[in-house]
N, C-alpha and C positions, 0 to 999 in steps of 0.2 A: 741196848738197841741204838743203832746209829740213825741220826736224823737224815731224811732225804735231802740231797744237795742238788743244786742246779749249777751248771757251768754255762755262762752266757757272755756274749760279747756286747758290751754297752757302748754307746756313743755319748761320751760325757765331755762337754766343753770342747767339742770338735776333735776329740781324741778317742780312738777305739781302744777299749780295755776289756780284756777277758778276765772275768771274775768267777770264782766258785763260792757259793753261799748256800746256807740252808734255804730250802724252797719256800719256807714260810716267812722269810725276812722281808721287811718293807724296804722301799727304796731309801728311806732315811737311814736305816741300819746298814745297808750295803754301801751307801755313799760314805758314811762316817767310818764304819768298821773295816770294810774290805778295800775301799779306795782311798782312805785317809783324807777325805774332803770334809773337814770338820767345820767349815763355814756354815753349812746347813745345821741348824740347831735342833736339839731335842727340847721340846717344850712340853706340851700336855700329852702328846701321843694319842689324842682323841679327835684331832681335827678342829680344835676350838681356838687355838692361839695364832696360827700362821707362821710361827717361828721356823718351821721346816719347809716353807714354800720354795719350790724349784720350778723350772720350766720344763715341760715335756711337750715336744712339738710346738714350742713357743707359747704354750698355755700354762698359766700358773696352776700348780697342783700342790696339794698337801702331801708331802712325801711320806708322812707317817701313816697315810691311809692307802697307799699304793703298794701292791706287791711287786717286787722287782721283776719277778718272772713274767708279769703281765706287760711290762714296758716294751719288750721286744727290742727292735732296733731303732725305735724312735729316738731322736736326739734329746738329750737331757742337758740342761744348763743349770749350773749352780753359781753361787756368788763368786766363786773362784774364777769363773769364766767371763766375768764382766770386764775386767781390765784387759787392755790390748797391749801386751808387752809392759812398758812402764807407764803407759797412758791410761789414766783412770777413765772410766765411763762417765759421761756427764751426770748421771745420777750420783755416782760416788763423789764427784767434784762438788755438786751443789749441796749434798748432805754434809760434807766436810765444811764448806764455806759458811753454811748457816748454823752449824752445830745441831743439825737435826737428829743426830744419833747421840745418845747419852751413854748408857751402859753398853749399848751395842748388841745386846743379845737378840733383840727382835729385828735389828737392822737388815741382816741378810734376807730374811723373808720379805720384808717390806720392799727392799730393793728389787727383788725378783718379781713381786706382784706389780710394782710400778713399771718395770721393764715391759711386762706383758701388756699393761695398759697402754703405754706409749707406742708400742708396736701396732696396736689396733686403733689408736686415737692420738694423732700427732699434736693436737691442741685441746686437751681436756679442760673442762671447767673445774673449779674447785669442788663443786658437788660431785662431779664425775670422779675426781681423784679420791675424794672421801669414800665414795661407794666402792671403788676398786680396791681400796685398802681396808675396807670395813672388816675383813676377816683376819686382819693382823693386829694383835693387841700389843700395846706398849705401856708399861707401868711407869716409865720415867718421864715422858714428855706429855705435853698437852696436844700433840699432833699438829699444831699450827705450823711449826717450822718444817715438819715432814711434808705437809701439803705444799708449802711454799717451795721446798726443795724439788719436789716432783714437777711443779709448775715451771721452775727455773730450768730444769733439765729438758723439759719439752721445748722450751725456747732454744736452748743450745742445740738440741737434736735437729731442729728445723733450720739450723745454720744462722740464726739471728744472734745479735749481741744480747747478753744478759748480765746484769749486775744486781745483787740484792739491794733492796731498799734500805736506806740507813736506819729506818725505824725497826726493820727486822733484825738488824745487827745490834743496834744500840738501845732499842726499846723506846726510842722517841726520835722525832725528826731532828736532824742535825744540820745546822747551817753549813753551806759549802765554804 
């Protein structure tokens, strides 16, 4: 017996893609398997880790819990859509500058959750950043540099100058 399939045109990272997929497949499965967008990571597949976070209509969602057939024509953004040509998104820049990503497995989900936060709150406090990222688990870091990277990206997105504190980079204050 053949599984029911759905053909649907999805708006992914500003590009319309017509895909055919089993009707029961999640957005995570379709993004990775049918669209080749492997930046979105398989984690727990239970909605507990945040590794699969993408934006749908600008809101952070766990793609392992969303059936693709339910997305309709709402715009989907994955980590592959963050950079503009060769220019990194400020979140990507600050994460790289601060070493906020270690193994990188959780990073795409964290970046997307942070992008959603910054779209709604241009100047979040550290507690607000922690709250927004509370659904994203990372086993490699202590989260401190991640929070600082989101904070730095918020400054850059507001058009202000940002440079990481020497203590963040070197672990202690460095004389100029």
